C-alpha positions as CSV (number, residue, x, y, z in Angstrom):
1,M,0.0,0.0,0.1
2,T,1.3,3.4,-0.9
3,Q,1.3,5.9,1.9
4,S,2.2,9.7,1.7
5,V,2.1,12.4,4.3
6,V,-0.5,15.0,3.1
7,S,-0.1,17.5,6.0
8,G,0.9,17.1,9.7
9,D,-0.5,14.0,10.9
10,L,-2.7,13.4,7.9
11,V,-1.5,10.4,5.7
12,A,-3.0,9.3,2.4
13,L,-3.4,5.5,2.4
14,G,-3.1,4.8,-1.4
15,P,-3.1,7.1,-4.4
16,P,-5.6,10.0,-4.4
17,D,-7.3,8.7,-7.5
18,V,-9.9,11.6,-8.2
19,R,-10.9,12.3,-11.7
20,R,-12.2,15.6,-13.3
21,G,-16.1,15.8,-13.3
22,E,-16.7,13.3,-10.4
23,I,-19.2,14.0,-7.7
24,I,-17.1,13.8,-4.5
25,L,-18.2,13.4,-0.9
26,Y,-15.8,14.3,2.0
27,S,-16.3,12.8,5.4
28,T,-14.5,12.0,8.6
29,V,-15.1,8.8,10.5
30,G,-14.0,7.1,13.6
31,N,-14.9,3.5,14.5
32,Q,-18.0,3.5,12.3
33,R,-17.5,0.0,10.8
34,E,-21.2,-1.0,11.4
35,R,-22.7,2.2,10.1
36,I,-20.4,3.1,7.1
37,P,-21.9,0.6,4.6
38,F,-25.3,2.2,4.9
39,M,-23.9,5.8,4.5
40,L,-21.9,4.8,1.4
41,D,-24.9,2.9,-0.2
42,H,-27.2,6.0,0.5
43,H,-24.8,8.4,-1.1
44,R,-23.9,6.1,-4.0
45,R,-27.7,6.0,-4.9
46,F,-27.7,9.7,-5.2
47,G,-24.8,9.7,-7.6
48,V,-21.6,10.2,-5.6
49,D,-18.7,8.9,-7.6
50,R,-15.9,9.2,-5.1
51,F,-15.4,9.5,-1.4
52,L,-12.6,11.2,0.3
53,I,-12.7,9.8,3.9
54,V,-10.5,10.8,6.8
55,D,-10.3,7.9,9.3
56,N,-9.7,9.2,12.7
57,A,-7.6,6.3,14.2
58,S,-10.4,3.6,14.0
59,D,-9.5,0.3,15.5
60,D,-12.7,-1.6,14.8
61,G,-12.0,-2.6,11.1
62,T,-13.3,0.7,9.5
63,T,-9.9,1.4,7.9
64,E,-9.7,-2.1,6.4
65,F,-13.3,-1.9,5.1
66,L,-12.8,1.5,3.5
67,L,-9.6,0.4,1.8
68,R,-11.4,-2.6,0.1
69,Q,-13.8,0.0,-1.7
70,D,-12.9,1.0,-5.2
71,D,-14.4,4.4,-5.0
72,I,-12.9,5.6,-1.7
73,V,-9.7,7.5,-1.1
74,V,-8.6,6.9,2.5
75,F,-6.7,9.3,4.6
76,H,-5.6,8.5,8.2
77,T,-5.0,10.7,11.2
78,A,-4.3,10.0,14.9
79,A,-5.0,13.6,15.8
80,S,-8.4,14.3,17.4
81,S,-11.2,15.4,15.0
82,G,-11.2,18.8,16.6
83,E,-7.5,19.2,15.7
84,T,-7.8,18.1,12.1
85,R,-9.0,20.8,9.7
């Protein structure tokens, strides 16, 4: 897996594969493994092409689940959500 530091504690887990013209949704998550499939399905039905998701140090399998999705660019941070901008 390719990792690159974006800024401070923010690390991209894989290449930021975003294409011109895509409908993009940005979200932060933390330990949301049970809920995230429903959120993704909901927004996919409304036409979202790509998700940019900052995982806030999840330890419940959220990160691994997100990395298996073809339409998600995952970023990771161990900083608190109040500290990440």
